[in-house]
C-alpha positions as CSV (number, residue, x, y, z in Angstrom):
1,M,-50.5,293.8,128.2
2,S,-53.4,294.2,125.8
3,V,-54.0,292.2,122.7
4,Q,-53.6,295.4,120.7
5,M,-50.1,295.9,122.2
6,K,-49.1,292.3,121.4
7,Q,-50.2,292.7,117.8
8,A,-48.3,295.9,117.4
9,D,-45.1,294.2,118.8
10,F,-45.5,291.3,116.4
11,T,-42.8,291.1,113.7
12,S,-43.0,288.6,110.8
13,H,-39.7,287.0,109.8
14,M,-41.1,285.2,106.8
15,G,-39.5,287.7,104.5
16,R,-36.1,286.6,105.7
17,A,-37.1,283.0,105.4
18,L,-38.2,283.6,101.8
19,D,-34.8,285.3,101.1
20,E,-33.1,282.1,102.4
21,A,-35.4,280.0,100.3
22,K,-34.5,282.0,97.2
23,A,-30.8,281.7,98.0
24,A,-31.2,277.9,98.4
25,A,-32.9,277.8,94.9
26,A,-30.0,279.7,93.4
27,R,-27.7,277.0,94.8
28,G,-29.9,274.3,93.2
29,E,-31.3,273.3,96.6
30,V,-35.0,272.7,97.2
31,P,-36.1,276.3,98.1
32,V,-36.9,276.2,101.8
33,G,-35.7,278.9,104.2
34,A,-35.9,279.2,108.0
35,V,-35.3,281.8,110.6
36,L,-35.0,281.1,114.3
37,V,-35.9,284.0,116.7
38,G,-35.1,284.2,120.4
39,P,-37.5,285.2,123.1
40,D,-36.3,288.8,122.8
41,G,-37.2,288.9,119.1
42,A,-33.5,288.8,118.0
43,V,-32.6,286.6,115.1
44,L,-30.5,283.7,116.3
45,A,-30.0,281.9,113.1
46,Q,-31.2,281.7,109.5
47,A,-30.5,279.2,106.7
48,G,-31.8,277.6,103.5
49,N,-31.7,274.0,102.6
50,E,-28.1,272.7,102.1
51,T,-28.7,268.9,101.6
52,R,-27.0,268.8,98.2
53,Q,-24.2,271.2,99.1
54,R,-23.3,269.3,102.3
55,H,-24.1,265.8,101.0
56,D,-26.3,265.5,104.0
57,P,-30.0,264.5,103.9
58,T,-30.5,266.1,107.3
59,A,-29.3,269.5,106.3
60,H,-32.8,270.9,106.0
61,A,-33.2,274.6,106.8
62,E,-34.9,273.9,110.1
63,M,-32.2,271.5,111.2
64,L,-29.5,274.0,110.3
65,V,-31.1,276.9,112.3
66,I,-31.7,274.6,115.3
67,R,-28.1,273.5,115.3
68,Q,-26.8,277.1,114.9
69,A,-29.0,278.5,117.6
70,C,-28.2,275.7,120.1
71,A,-24.5,276.2,119.5
72,K,-24.8,280.0,119.8
73,L,-26.8,279.7,123.1
74,G,-24.9,276.7,124.4
75,T,-28.0,274.7,125.1
76,E,-30.1,271.9,123.5
77,R,-33.3,273.6,124.4
78,L,-34.7,276.6,122.6
79,I,-37.5,277.5,125.0
80,G,-39.3,280.7,124.1
81,C,-37.9,280.7,120.6
82,A,-40.0,280.9,117.4
83,L,-39.2,279.2,114.1
84,W,-40.2,280.8,110.8
85,V,-40.1,278.4,107.8
86,T,-41.4,278.6,104.3
87,L,-42.6,275.0,104.1
88,E,-44.4,272.8,106.6
89,P,-41.7,270.9,108.4
90,C,-41.2,267.3,107.5
91,P,-41.4,264.6,110.1
92,M,-37.7,264.7,110.9
93,C,-37.8,268.5,111.4
94,A,-41.1,268.4,113.3
95,S,-39.5,265.9,115.7
96,A,-36.4,268.1,116.1
97,I,-38.6,271.1,116.8
98,A,-40.3,269.1,119.6
99,W,-36.9,267.9,121.0
100,A,-35.6,271.4,121.0
101,H,-38.7,272.7,122.8
102,I,-39.2,275.5,120.3
103,S,-42.3,277.5,121.5
104,S,-43.9,278.4,118.2
105,V,-43.7,277.5,114.5
106,Y,-44.8,279.9,111.8
107,Y,-44.9,278.2,108.3
108,G,-45.9,279.2,104.9
109,A,-46.9,276.5,102.4
110,S,-48.4,273.2,103.5
111,D,-46.8,270.0,102.3
112,P,-49.4,267.4,101.7
113,K,-46.8,265.0,100.3
114,S,-44.0,265.1,102.9
115,G,-45.2,267.3,105.8
116,G,-45.0,266.1,109.3
117,I,-47.5,268.5,111.0
118,E,-50.7,268.6,108.9
119,A,-50.0,265.7,106.6
120,G,-48.2,262.4,107.0
121,P,-47.5,261.3,110.6
122,Q,-48.8,264.5,112.3
123,I,-46.0,264.4,114.8
124,Y,-47.6,266.7,117.4
125,T,-50.8,264.6,117.7
126,H,-49.0,261.7,119.2
127,K,-49.2,261.2,122.9
128,T,-45.5,260.3,122.9
129,T,-44.5,263.8,121.7
130,H,-43.5,265.5,124.9
131,H,-43.5,269.1,123.6
132,K,-46.0,270.6,121.1
133,P,-45.2,274.1,119.8
134,E,-47.9,276.6,119.0
135,L,-48.5,276.4,115.2
136,Y,-49.3,279.2,112.8
137,P,-49.7,277.8,109.3
138,G,-50.3,279.8,106.1
139,I,-48.0,282.7,106.7
140,A,-47.3,284.3,103.3
141,E,-48.5,281.0,101.9
142,A,-48.9,282.2,98.3
143,A,-45.3,283.5,98.1
144,C,-43.9,280.4,99.8
145,S,-45.8,278.1,97.4
146,V,-44.8,280.0,94.2
147,I,-41.1,279.7,94.9
148,L,-41.5,275.9,95.4
149,K,-43.7,275.5,92.3
150,D,-41.4,277.5,90.1
151,F,-38.3,275.6,91.3
152,F,-39.9,272.2,90.6
153,K,-41.3,273.4,87.2
154,S,-37.8,274.3,86.2
155,K,-36.6,270.8,87.0
156,R,-39.2,269.1,84.8
């Protein structure tokens, strides 16, 4: 298969992730959205943050889609799957991504304060991390950043 064919077959799911982030903001949650896509390109799960709604500090968008997809597929491994998320995953989510063996992560805004990939502990650089997904940062970065900035500006 040629590179041109692969590019033509590529579908971004960041628009869906942004929709989930906007819905999270409308609920008063930090506006982060995620979409998990199977190896065949079908959407397996999508969610926005629900930490306040669920009273659960682990209910990040990434964690929710990982749980949903694993339940749907009946497995703890999401080999061949791609995760789309509006914000760089935190250390907890980055670790869960590795444990789930997600193949690739596409994310929008970097998180220099709480990120787990580019900033902070840089989870995937540790030799004890057994699985390292392919990383694609900066997808729709401006749109992902604006929704976060607007949300926090409204809280100040």
